[in-house]
C-alpha positions as CSV (number, residue, x, y, z in Angstrom):
1,M,96.0,104.3,87.3
2,P,95.2,102.5,90.6
3,F,96.2,105.4,92.9
4,E,96.2,109.2,92.9
5,F,99.2,110.7,94.6
6,K,98.5,114.1,96.3
7,Q,101.3,116.4,97.7
8,T,100.3,118.0,101.2
9,N,101.5,121.2,102.5
10,I,104.7,119.3,103.3
11,P,105.7,117.8,100.0
12,D,107.7,115.0,101.4
13,I,104.2,113.8,103.0
14,I,102.0,112.1,100.5
15,L,98.2,111.5,100.5
16,I,97.4,108.5,98.6
17,V,94.1,108.0,97.3
18,P,93.5,104.3,95.8
19,K,91.0,103.6,93.2
20,V,87.9,101.7,94.6
21,F,86.0,99.2,92.7
22,Y,82.5,98.8,94.2
23,D,79.9,96.0,93.2
24,E,77.1,94.0,94.7
25,R,79.8,91.8,96.5
26,G,81.5,94.7,98.2
27,F,84.5,96.3,96.9
28,F,88.2,95.7,95.8
29,T,91.3,98.2,95.9
30,E,95.1,97.8,95.7
31,S,96.5,99.4,99.0
32,Y,100.1,99.0,97.8
33,K,101.9,98.4,94.6
34,R,105.5,98.9,94.5
35,S,105.7,99.8,91.0
36,E,103.3,102.7,91.2
37,F,104.8,103.9,94.4
38,I,108.3,104.0,92.9
39,K,107.0,105.8,89.7
40,N,105.5,108.4,92.3
41,G,109.0,108.9,94.0
42,I,108.1,106.5,97.0
43,E,111.2,104.2,96.5
44,V,111.0,102.9,100.2
45,E,111.6,99.2,100.9
46,F,109.1,98.3,103.8
47,N,110.2,95.7,106.2
48,Q,107.4,95.2,108.9
49,D,103.7,95.5,108.7
50,N,101.8,96.6,112.1
51,H,98.1,96.3,112.8
52,S,96.7,98.2,116.0
53,K,93.1,98.6,117.3
54,S,92.1,101.6,119.7
55,T,88.8,103.1,120.8
56,K,87.5,106.4,120.6
57,G,89.5,109.2,122.1
58,V,92.8,107.4,122.2
59,L,95.6,109.5,121.0
60,R,98.9,107.4,120.0
61,G,101.9,109.4,119.5
62,L,103.8,111.4,118.5
63,H,106.2,108.5,117.8
64,Y,109.5,108.2,115.8
65,Q,112.8,106.3,115.7
66,T,116.2,107.7,115.2
67,A,118.9,106.9,112.7
68,P,120.0,104.3,111.9
69,K,116.8,102.9,112.6
70,G,114.5,105.7,111.3
71,Q,111.0,104.6,109.9
72,A,109.1,105.7,106.8
73,K,105.4,104.8,107.2
74,L,102.6,103.9,105.0
75,I,99.5,104.3,107.0
76,Q,95.9,103.2,106.5
77,C,92.6,103.0,108.6
78,I,90.8,99.9,107.8
79,K,88.0,100.1,110.3
80,G,86.7,103.3,111.5
81,S,88.3,106.8,111.2
82,I,91.4,108.5,112.6
83,F,93.0,112.1,112.4
84,D,96.6,111.2,111.5
85,V,99.3,113.6,112.0
86,A,103.1,113.7,111.0
87,V,105.4,116.6,112.3
88,D,108.3,117.3,110.5
89,I,111.6,116.9,113.1
90,R,114.4,117.3,110.4
91,K,116.4,120.1,111.7
92,E,117.8,121.2,108.3
93,S,114.2,121.2,106.7
94,P,112.4,124.4,105.8
95,S,109.2,122.8,107.4
96,F,110.9,121.8,110.5
97,G,108.1,121.9,113.3
98,Q,105.3,122.1,110.7
99,W,102.9,119.2,110.8
100,V,100.3,117.5,108.4
101,G,96.9,116.0,109.5
102,E,94.5,114.1,107.3
103,I,91.5,112.2,108.2
104,L,91.9,108.3,107.2
105,S,88.8,106.1,107.5
106,E,87.5,102.8,106.1
107,E,85.2,105.0,104.0
108,N,87.6,107.1,102.1
109,K,90.3,104.4,102.1
110,H,93.2,107.1,101.9
111,I,96.8,106.2,102.5
112,L,99.3,108.5,104.2
113,Y,103.0,108.1,103.3
114,I,105.3,109.7,106.0
115,P,109.1,109.5,105.1
116,E,111.9,109.1,107.8
117,G,112.6,112.2,109.9
118,F,108.9,112.8,111.0
119,A,107.0,111.9,114.3
120,H,103.8,110.3,114.0
121,G,100.7,110.0,115.9
122,F,96.8,109.7,115.5
123,L,93.4,110.4,117.3
124,V,90.7,107.9,117.1
125,L,87.5,109.7,116.0
126,S,85.3,106.6,115.7
127,D,84.1,104.2,118.5
128,I,86.7,101.7,117.3
129,A,89.5,102.1,114.7
130,E,92.0,99.7,113.3
131,I,95.0,100.9,111.4
132,T,97.6,98.9,109.4
133,Y,100.9,100.4,108.4
134,K,104.1,99.4,106.8
135,V,107.3,100.6,108.2
136,S,110.7,100.8,106.4
137,N,112.8,99.5,109.6
138,E,111.8,97.1,112.3
139,Y,111.0,98.4,115.6
140,S,114.0,99.3,117.8
141,K,113.5,99.9,121.4
142,E,116.8,101.6,121.6
143,H,116.1,104.1,118.8
144,E,112.3,104.8,119.9
145,R,111.6,108.4,120.7
146,G,108.4,110.6,121.0
147,L,107.4,114.3,121.2
148,L,104.5,115.7,123.4
149,W,101.2,115.5,121.5
150,N,100.1,119.0,122.7
151,D,103.5,121.0,122.4
152,P,102.4,124.5,122.1
153,D,105.5,125.1,119.7
154,I,104.0,122.8,117.3
155,N,100.3,123.6,118.1
156,I,98.7,120.7,116.4
157,S,94.9,121.4,115.9
158,W,93.5,117.9,117.1
159,G,89.9,119.4,116.9
160,I,89.0,118.1,120.5
161,D,88.0,119.9,123.5
162,Y,88.6,117.0,126.0
163,E,91.8,115.3,127.4
164,P,92.4,112.2,125.2
165,V,93.4,108.8,126.3
166,L,97.2,108.5,126.5
167,S,99.7,106.0,127.5
168,E,102.0,106.9,130.6
169,K,104.9,107.1,128.3
170,D,103.1,109.6,125.8
171,K,101.9,111.9,128.8
172,I,105.6,112.6,129.3
173,Q,107.1,112.9,125.9
174,P,109.7,115.8,125.4
175,R,108.8,119.1,123.6
176,L,110.3,119.6,120.2
177,K,112.6,122.3,121.4
178,E,114.0,119.6,124.0
179,I,115.0,117.0,121.2
């Protein structure tokens, strides 16, 4: 099996550990195989691929899109390392307001699946990080929303004792109780 699918403390968020083959030339791994994902309950059609690069201390998020343009995401860090976070914003969910955080890195090659209904963000831990991610719906400015990264009601343990580098938009996002 080319992947191991692990449930997190929020069962809808899945950590995917790909099998990596190393030899004297480097490595090979599959980062996505639709049939394996479907077999493991991820039956999402991805419609857009994104690639971002950021420097240490940058925090991007917490972002999401509203229906009908909500986005499921499949995230992988291909250079450096990040602390990747998903917050459940589905009001009817038993895990509403709870979060999952995973370290994704070029070393561990882990992939995080986040379904629609979650806000997503990440903190760059290495000097530089590049992430690639698939999304189920194309970007829609009209449906774009966000949550405040340090909302005390969510209480994400980012593991930092400094103010991260944020976009102007991310500095003023609403709190969970305001959405």
